[in-house]
C-alpha positions in Angstrom: 68.7 112.8 113.5 68.9 110.4 116.1 70.6 111.8 119.1 73.7 109.7 119.9 74.3 107.8 122.9 76.0 110.5 125.0 78.1 107.5 126.5 79.6 107.9 122.3 79.8 111.5 122.5 82.1 111.0 125.9 84.0 108.8 125.0 84.5 110.4 121.2 85.6 113.8 123.3 87.8 111.1 126.2 89.6 110.0 123.7 89.7 111.3 120.4 87.9 108.3 118.5 85.5 105.8 118.6 84.9 102.6 116.4 80.3 102.1 115.5 80.9 98.1 115.7 79.4 95.4 112.9 77.7 99.0 111.0 78.4 97.1 107.7 76.9 93.9 106.6 79.3 91.0 104.8 77.4 91.4 101.5 78.5 95.0 101.8 81.8 95.0 102.7 82.5 92.3 99.7 80.4 94.8 97.3 82.9 96.9 98.1 85.9 95.4 97.1 84.8 93.9 94.7 84.0 97.7 93.3 87.9 98.7 94.5 89.5 96.0 92.2 87.5 97.4 88.8 88.6 100.5 89.8 92.4 99.9 90.9 93.0 98.0 87.6 91.4 100.6 85.4 93.7 103.2 83.7 92.2 106.7 83.7 92.4 109.7 81.4 91.6 112.6 84.3 90.1 114.9 82.7 88.4 116.8 85.4 92.0 117.2 87.4 93.2 118.4 84.0 93.0 122.4 84.6 95.4 125.0 84.2 98.0 124.6 87.0 97.5 120.6 87.4 100.7 118.9 87.8 101.7 115.4 88.3 98.0 114.3 89.1 97.3 110.3 89.3 94.7 109.1 90.3 95.5 105.4 91.6 98.9 105.7 93.8 101.3 102.9 94.6 102.8 104.1 97.1 105.2 101.6 99.4 103.4 98.4 98.6 99.9 100.3 98.9 97.2 101.2 96.8 95.9 104.3 96.6 92.5 106.0 95.0 91.4 108.8 95.2 87.8 111.0 95.1 86.0 108.6 95.1 82.5 109.6 93.9 84.0 110.7 90.3 84.4 106.8 89.3 81.6 105.4 90.5 78.4 105.5 92.4 79.0 102.9 94.0 80.3 104.8 97.3 77.5 107.6 97.1 76.0 105.4 99.8 78.1 105.8 102.3 78.0 109.5 102.5 75.1 109.3 103.8 75.4 106.1 105.9 72.9 107.1 108.8 75.0 106.6 111.7 77.9 108.4 111.0 76.3 111.2 109.4 73.8 111.6 113.1 77.4 111.6 114.5 79.5 113.3 112.6 76.6 116.5 113.0 76.8 116.0 116.9 80.6 117.0 117.0 80.5 118.9 113.8 79.0 122.4 113.7 78.1 121.8 110.1 79.7 118.8 108.1 81.1 118.5 104.7 82.3 115.6 102.8 86.2 117.1 102.0 87.9 114.4 100.6 87.4 110.6 99.9 90.1 107.7 98.9 90.5 104.2 100.0 94.0 102.2 100.1 94.3 98.4 100.1 97.5 97.6 102.1 100.4 94.5 101.1 102.3 92.6 103.2 106.0 95.0 103.7 103.8 98.8 103.3 105.8 100.3 106.5 105.8 102.6 108.7 103.4 105.9 108.1 104.3 109.5 109.5 102.7 110.0 112.7 100.5 113.1 111.9 97.4 114.8 112.2 95.5 117.4 110.4 94.4 120.0 112.3 95.9 121.4 115.5 94.7 120.7 119.1 92.6 124.6 118.8 90.5 123.1 116.3 89.1 121.0 119.1 86.7 122.9 121.1 83.5 121.1 123.7 81.6 124.0 125.4 78.9 122.8 127.3 78.3 119.4 126.2 78.9 120.2 122.1 81.8 119.1 121.3 83.1 120.9 118.4 85.7 119.4 115.6 86.5 121.5 112.5 88.2 118.2 111.0 86.8 114.4 111.2 88.1 111.7 109.6 86.2 108.2 109.6 87.2 104.9 108.0 85.5 102.0 107.2 87.0 98.4 108.1 86.0 96.3 104.8 88.4 93.7 105.3 89.2 92.5 109.3 92.0 95.1 110.9 94.6 93.4 112.7 97.9 94.8 114.4 99.7 92.9 112.2 98.0 94.5 108.3 98.2 97.5 108.8 95.6 99.0 110.7 95.4 102.6 112.2 97.2 103.5 115.7 97.0 106.2 117.7 97.1 107.9 121.0 94.0 107.9 122.6 93.9 111.6 124.0 96.8 113.7 122.0 94.2 114.9 120.3 93.8 117.8 122.9 97.8 117.6 123.8 100.0 121.1 122.8 103.4 119.5 124.4 106.2 118.9 121.3 107.4 115.9 121.3 110.8 116.2 118.3 108.7 114.6 116.3 111.9 112.9 114.5 112.8 110.8 116.5 110.0 108.6 116.6 109.7 107.8 112.5 109.1 104.4 111.7 108.5 103.7 115.1 105.7 104.1 117.9 104.7 106.6 120.1 104.4 107.3 123.6 100.9 105.9 124.6 100.1 104.3 121.0 97.6 102.5 120.7 96.2 99.7 117.3 92.6 100.5 116.5 91.8 96.9 116.1 88.2 95.9 114.1 86.1 93.4 112.6 85.3 94.0 108.3 82.6 96.4 109.5 83.7 98.2 111.5 84.2 102.1 111.3 86.8 104.5 113.1 86.0 107.9 113.2 88.6 110.5 114.7 89.4 113.7 114.9 92.3 115.3 112.7 93.6 116.9 116.1 94.1 113.4 117.1 97.8 111.9 116.4 97.1 109.9 113.7 99.6 106.6 111.6 99.3 104.0 109.5 100.7 100.7 111.3 103.5 98.2 109.0 101.7 95.3 107.3 103.5 92.2 108.0 101.3 89.3 106.8 99.9 88.5 103.7 96.0 89.1 105.1 94.4 91.3 102.5 93.6 95.5 104.5 91.5 97.3 102.4 89.7 100.1 103.6 87.8 103.5 103.0 88.4 106.5 104.0 85.5 109.8 104.4 87.3 112.8 105.0 84.3 115.8 106.7 86.1 119.2 107.3 83.3 122.3 108.7 81.8 124.4 106.8 82.9 127.6 107.7 87.2 126.4 107.3 87.3 126.5 104.3 89.7 123.3 102.0 90.1 125.6 99.3 92.1 128.2 100.7 93.8 125.6 103.0 94.9 123.9 100.8 96.1 126.4 98.8 97.9 127.8 101.1 100.5 124.5 101.6 100.9 124.3 98.0 98.6 122.2 97.5 96.2 123.2 95.3 95.6 119.8 92.9 94.4 118.2 95.2 91.5 120.9 95.2 90.2 118.6 91.8 89.5 115.2 93.6 87.9 116.9 97.1 84.9 119.2 94.5 83.0 116.7 92.4 81.6 118.0 89.1 77.7 119.0 88.9 77.0 115.5 86.9 78.0 113.6 89.3 76.4 116.0 92.2 73.6 115.7 90.3 72.8 112.1 91.6 72.4 112.1 94.7 70.4 112.5 97.4 68.8 115.0 99.7 71.3 114.1 102.4 74.0 114.0 100.5 74.0 117.5 98.4 73.5 119.0 102.2 77.2 116.6 102.6 78.8 118.3 100.1 76.9 121.8 99.7 80.7 123.6 99.9 81.2 121.9 96.0 78.4 124.1 94.2 80.7 127.6 94.7 83.9 126.2 94.4 85.8 127.4 91.7 88.1 124.7 89.9 89.7 126.3 87.2 90.4 130.7 86.5 87.2 131.7 85.7 87.8 133.4 82.4 86.7 137.7 81.6 82.9 137.3 79.0 83.6 138.7 75.6 84.0 142.5 74.9 
C-alpha cells in the first residue's frame, strides 16, 4: 500500500470528494467504452438473478434517456482490473476501515436526461475523522470514460455537505440546484471519489456529446449491505452485488480481498438437508 498524500486526505475530508486527474489513458477509456457498447446491446437471460423472491430485475435499464447496466463483473472480465487499480485502492484503504466492493454499474447518458434526485447513501454520522484518520462507511468511485462537462449531465455535489445535518425541504429542490452546489467537471480518464454521506445528484444533459461513466461503490466490511437492502425492501439488489464463485475464481489477490464478504453471502434461501 502506497502512502496517500496528506493534501489528498485534507481535500477529501474538507469537501467530501477528491478528483484523481488523468488516471486512465485514452486507450483504456476507449477499450472500456467499446466493451460497454457490446454489453448495452446484448440480450440477457439473467439466470443468476432468477432466485426465489426476486422479481422485476433487469440487467440493462433505460430511464429517461440514459442506459444503465448493473453488476459488471457478472457479464465480463474486462473491468476486473478496475477493482484493483492501485491509486484508488490506496485511497480506499486510507479513507475506509475495511473497504469491500458492494455495487458496480455503468451509465450512458443521452441528450434530454433530466436532473437526478438529490440524495446521499448514508447519513453524516457514518463519516468521521479521529486522530487524522478518515473513516467513511461507504465511498463511491466514478470513472469518467468520456469528458464530463457541465452540459453533459455531470455529477453535481454540495462540497462539505457530507458533514451537514441541516435538513432542507428537499421537495423544494426537485430538479433544481441546492445552495452551494458545484458541478464536478473532468476529462476522460479522471476519477472522482466521494463519500456517500455527501449530497449529490446528476445534472441534466443538454449536449449531444457522449457521456459514459463507470461506478464502483465500496462499503465498510463492518456495515452489512445485505441487511441494508433487506430493510429497505430491495432484496433483489443483492443479486447484482454478489459475484458467484465462478466469477471470483478468476480474480487476483487484491480483487479477492476487496470482495471477500461475498464468500459468506447467500443469495437464495438455504435448503434443509434431506432426512
